[in-house]
N, C-alpha and C positions, 0 to 999 in steps of 0.2 A: 032249539031256537039259535037265532044265531045272533052272535054279541055284534053291536054296532061295530061299524067298520073302523073307526077310531080305534077302539079297544082293540079289535083285531090288529091294527097296526103295531099296537104299542106292546100287544102279548110275544108278537112276532120278533120283535126288536127286542124284547127281554130275551127271548129264548137265544137268538145270536150273539146278545154280550155275553150271556151265562157261557155259551160255547166257545167262546173265543177269549175274554177275559176274566179273570179272577175278580170279585166286585173289590176285594181288598185291596188291588190296582188301580181302580177309578178314584180320584179325585172327585169331590163336589163341583157337579157343573162341567168336567170333563167329557169330553167324546172319546168312545172307543179309539178312534183315528189318532189321536192326539197321543193317547197313551202309546202306541206302537212306536211312534216318531220319536217320544223322548226317551224312550228304551234303546232306540239303536242309535239315538245323539251319544247317551250315557256310555252303549259300546264305545261308538269311534272315540268319545273320548278317555276312555281306559286304554284302547289301543295306542291313542297320539301319547298318553302317559307313560307307557311301557317304552314306548320306542323313545321317545326323549331320556327315559332314565338310560336307557341303553346308549346311548350316545354319550351323555353326562358321563357316566362311567367309562368309556371308552377315552372322552377328551379326558377326565382324570386319569387316566392310566397312561396315555401318551403324555401329561404334564409332568405325570411320577418318573416315567419314563427318564423324559428332558432333563428331568432335574437331577436325577441321581449321575447321568451321562456327565450333566456340566458341572456334578459336583465333583466325581472324578477326574474329570479334565482339570478342575481347579486343584485339587490335589495333587495331580500328576505334573501340571505347571507348578504350584508350589513347591514341589520334590526336586524339579528340574531346576528353579534356579537357586534351592538351597545346598544341592549338587554343584552349579555356577559358582556360588561363594566358596563352596569349601575349596575347590580347585584354584581360586584367586587365594584364596588362603594361603593353600599350599606355596604358591607362587610368590606371595608376601613373605613367608617362612623363611623360603631357600634364600630369597635376599639377606635377611635378618641373619641368617648363619654366614652368610658371607661377609656380615659388615660384621659379625662377632670376631670372625677367623681373620678377617684383614687387621683388628686391632687389637691381636693377644700381646698382652705385655710381654712374654716369654716366646718366640719362633721358635718355634719344635716343640713345644708342650702343648699337652692338652688343657684348654679353656678350665678354669676352676669353674667348678658347678654354681657357685653364688654367683658368677658375674655376668651370666645370663638366664633367660627366661626358656623354661622348657616344657612344661608341663600346663595345661588348660588355658593357653594363651588366647587372650581376648583379641578380635582382631576385625573389628566392624560388627556384621551381625554374627559374624563367624568365629570359631575356636581352632586352636591347633596346638599338638603333643610333638614332641619330638621321641618317639620311641628308641629307647637304648637298651644297654646293659650293664648289669650292677658289677661292682668288682668283687662284691663278697662273692663267695662260694657258695652261701648257703641260697635256698632257693625261697622265693614270696609267690603268693597269687597275687600280688598286686606288682603291675609293671613299673619297670624302672627306665626315668624319662633323662635324657639328656643325650650327647653326640656320643657316636662309636670311633673308637682309635682303629683305624684298619690295622695298624702295626703290632697289634695283640692278637693278630691272627697269625696263621701259616701260609705263607704265599704259596703258591701253586706253582710257579714257575721258576721259583730256588729251591723247595726243599726236597731233600734226598728223599729215595724209596724208603730208608729205614724209618723217616722222619714222618713220612706220610704214611707208614703201617701204622704207626703208635697211635693216630688220631683215632676217638671214639666212633665204632661202628664202621670203621675201615676196613675191607676185604685184600686180601692179595691180590686179587685178581684187578679191583679197580687202580689200588697204588701202582701196579703195573701197567695198566691202561693209561694213567696220568704221566707217568713217565715217557710213554711212548706217543701219546698225542703231542708232547710239546718239542719230543727231540727231533734233528734235523735228518735221522738215518729210516732206514725202511725194516730195520732188523728188529724182531718183537724179543722184548724183555720174556724171561720167563714169568708166566700165568697172564701177559700182557696179549696187547693187540694190533697189528699194524691193517695199512689197508685192506688187505683178502678178507678180514673178519667186518668191516663195516662195508664191501662192498657186496656180502651176503644178506645184509639186513634190506628191507623193503618201508619205503625207497631206500635204494643204494648211496653212498657217500664216501668219502676218502678220510684217512686219518690226517690230521692237519700240519702234523710235523710242524709247528711253531709254536708260539709261547701263545697261551690263554688270555685270551681279552676280557673276558668276564667271567666271572664264578659259573653263572647258568651255563656256560659253556661244558660243564661236566656231567650234564643232562645228556650229554650226546657222545661221552666216552664210553667204551666197552665195560662192564661190569656196573655201571652205575644205576640204580633204580631209587623209587623215592621214601623207601625207608631206610635208605643208607643216605640219601643227601638231605632230606627234611627231617627225619626220626619222627618222634611225636609231636614236633611243634610244628603243627600244620600252616598255622597262621604266624608263624616267624616273629612273636612278641616276645619270646624269654621266657616267660612262665606258663603253667599248667593251666591250661582253661578245660572245663567242663567236661567238653568232647574229647580232649585229650588224655581223660583219666576215667573210661568207661569201657576197657576192653573192644569188642568189636561192634559196640551198639551204634557208635557212628563214626567217619573217618576223623583222623586216621586210624589204623589199627595200632592199640599200647597195649600195656602190660598190667595196668590198672595199679600201679605200682604205690600212687600218689607223689610222684617224682618224676619230674622231666627228663628226658633223654632226648636231646637233641639232635640233629642229622649233624655232618661233616659242615654242611654248609654256613654252619655259625662259626666256624672256625676256622677257614678258609678264605683268602684274600689273593685278588691278582694287582692289587694298588700300592701296597705299601713299598718305599724307598726313601730314602733321602737325599740333599745334595749333599754332595761332601764339599764345603765352605765353610766358613767361619760367620759369625754373626754381622759381618763387616763386608760380607760378600767377598772376600778373595780366600782361596783355596785352603783346605785346613793342615795343618803341621805334622809331618811323619813323625810316630815314634817309634818307629822301626827302620832301623838304620838308616836314616833322613833326619832333616831339621835339627842338623847340627849348629845353624846359627840362629834361627827361629824360635826353636823350643828353649834354647838358655835365656833370651829376650822375654819369650813370653812367662816362663818362671819367675823373671826376676821382677819382672811387672805388676806381675798377681801378689809374690808373694813376699818382697824383698832381696836383696841380695845373699843374706846370709841363709834362709831357707832355701833358695834357687841352687847355691853351691850345698847342701846336704842331699837335695834329691840328684843333682848332676851325680854325686858318688854313687849313689846307689844306682843309678844307670849304668854308670861305667863297672861298678861291682858285678852286675847283673848280665853283662854282656850287649846291652843297647838293642838287643833286637825280643821282639814282642809280636806275639798273634794278634791282639785285641788290644783295646785301650784299656780295657777292666785288668788285664793280663800287667800292663804298664803301671795301673795304680795298684795293682797288687805287688810286686816287684820293686818300688818304689817307697813302700812305704807311706805313701801319701796320708793325709785325712781325708775323710767326707768332704768335709767342706770346703776342701782345697781341690779335690776332683771337680765339686758342682761347678766351682768356677770357671775351669777350663776345660771340661769333658766336649762342650760343644766345638772347642777349636782342635782336636787332635783326631789322629786317623791313623791307620796302616796300611792304606792303600793310597794311589794315585788316581783310582777313576774321579771321574767327575760326577756319579752319580753309584751309589749304594743300593741295591733294590735288597728286599727281603728280610732285613733285620728285624727282628721280634722284640717290642718292647717290653721289658721285661718288669717295667712299673705299671703295666695295664693288662697283660697277657693273663688269661686263667690258668688253671691247674691241667686243664685238658691239651692245652697249646704248649706251657712250658714244658709237661711231659714227655714233648718230640724231639726237645734239643738234646743233642749230644751232653753227657757232663751232667744232666740234672735227670731226664725218664720218669719214668711212672713213679719210682720208688723215693723221689728226692721233690716232685715236683707241690706235693703238700707243705713242705716243711719251709719250701721258698715263699710261696703265698702266704704262709702265716707269717714267716718273718718280715713279708713286705709289710703286712695288718699292723706288726707292732709298731712299725716307725711312724705310722700317723702321718695323717695330713698328704699333701700332693708331692709327689717327690718329682724331683729334677735330676738326679744323677742316679748311677747304679751302683754307686759303692758301698751299699748295703748289702748287695750279692755278695761278698766276701765273709761278711758275716753266718749267711744261711747253708753255704758250701764249703767244703773243704778244696785245699789249694787247687789239687789233681783237676777236679770238678769244673772249676774258676776256670783255669787255663784252657779248660777242652769246651766249655760252654761260651768262654768270651766271643768268639769270631760269629756266633750266630746272635747277639745281643744286641741292645741300644737301650736307651731312654729316652729318644727324641720320636716323635711323629709328625707327618707333615700331610700325611691323609686322613679324612674324616666322613666317616657314613651319616647323615642325617634322613633320618627313617620318619617323614613327615606325615602324620595323619590329622585328619580336618573335617570336620562337619559345619552347614549353614545356619540357619536361624531353626530354633525350635531343637535342634540337635539331628537334623533330618540333612540328606545329601552326604553321607560319610565318603569320603574317599583317601587314599594313602600312596604315596609315593616315595619311594627311595632316591636319593643323589648322596654321589662321591667326590665329595669337595678335596681338591688337590692345591694345596699351599706352596709346596716347592720351590716354585717359580716366583715367590712373594704374594702375589695376588691371587685370591683364592679361585679356581676355575672349578668348574662340574664337569667332569669327566665319565660321570656314567649316572643315569637316570633310567627309572623301572617304573611302573603301574603295578602298585600290587595290593589296591581295592577288592581284587577277584579272593583273595584269602580269607575277608570278612573282618569282622570286629575283633580290634587286636588292642583296646585299653581297657578291658577287663570289666566285670559286672560293675564295680564301684563308681566308673565314670559315669558308665549308663543310668546306674541309680543318682548320681549326683544329677544329672541334667534333665532326669525326669523329674525330681523334687526342685528344680529350679522352674520348670514349668508349671507345675501346680500351683507353686508361690506366684508365680506370674498371672494365672489363671485367677485366683482367690483375692488378686486385690481390685 
């Protein structure tokens, strides 16, 4: 029996639908074609969503990349600004030092540490320090701040071979090389070197045969190497930093004995010298065979007729010829306070300028050990005697209490109590303690107005202010952020 045609059509439709679409996917009143179209659209929307998500991810990544780039650019720019601030602070500090030296109460004397700023000095958003050297022979982990007296060092252009050999870390080869470098002949000193030795180097150069113009010139001299010149004080700040007490774990090489052993650069100079004039600008009075008229007048002016006569009698009794002002003081039996009044007016030479005298009031034991008549055996007792005097010394009369007569006579020609050249080792940072810079200046006051005769960038040597200064700056920043 055949079904009605309508039923047949319905059955056929049912069969086709069952074969293509699950009954569960067909909504009420939906046609099979509509279901297929909706599925396709859903798939398309899913694909679009994935593409949008990838595009969004890419845009976010690009935004983060540029954000990080801009942040790093900002930090770099900020650090550059801090560096410029530090450089300007150094220039300002140099002008401040020049002002300080211009207004010295006593020309030819070290400025008293209480009369000028030297540590963590604010200047706008910047801060500067004057890295110095302590007078004490004891070592500390804390830097000393202040100006450095160049006359407290051994002058490379005037020191004898024996004096050079007495320096710490010095070798006989380098000492002889220094003599050959500065002399005007071409004959090599024993263990020294002339142009033949320098021509064998790569690149080749000649022996200078003239005075040193800077201490850094030592690096060209035959026999010099960093261990001799720099020692353990890699950053040249006068204190023992962590990397200078760790054996060979980090440069420089050191013996890890918890004691700083500086190189010879810490003890030598080429700038020390003093004008042979009185405080009023006139030539000094010679106490050795001259000044027959000026000296009695000076003594009478300062001490009165009676005391001047006594000193004159001592001069006549001792022959009136002296190798140094210190010997004159010793032979005439003057009092320390008397020498302090006239020492700057006396001399034993007619030269207009006297280079290389060592300031016995500021020199270290290592430098004093190089002086004939003092040597390594007596240097420590001289320093101890100086420290017992207390305060800032303006005369060298106290030396006669620390040394015997023969030693005073021998050492006198090499000593002075005056200084006219000063090193200002200036370190500075910009805002937030960034942009560290360091420049070394040498000021010369021998002509009256201070002038800069040497300038060198030492920033490459790294942080030289000790961990205490860094900790204080970090604490200051934290306090500022917490406000």
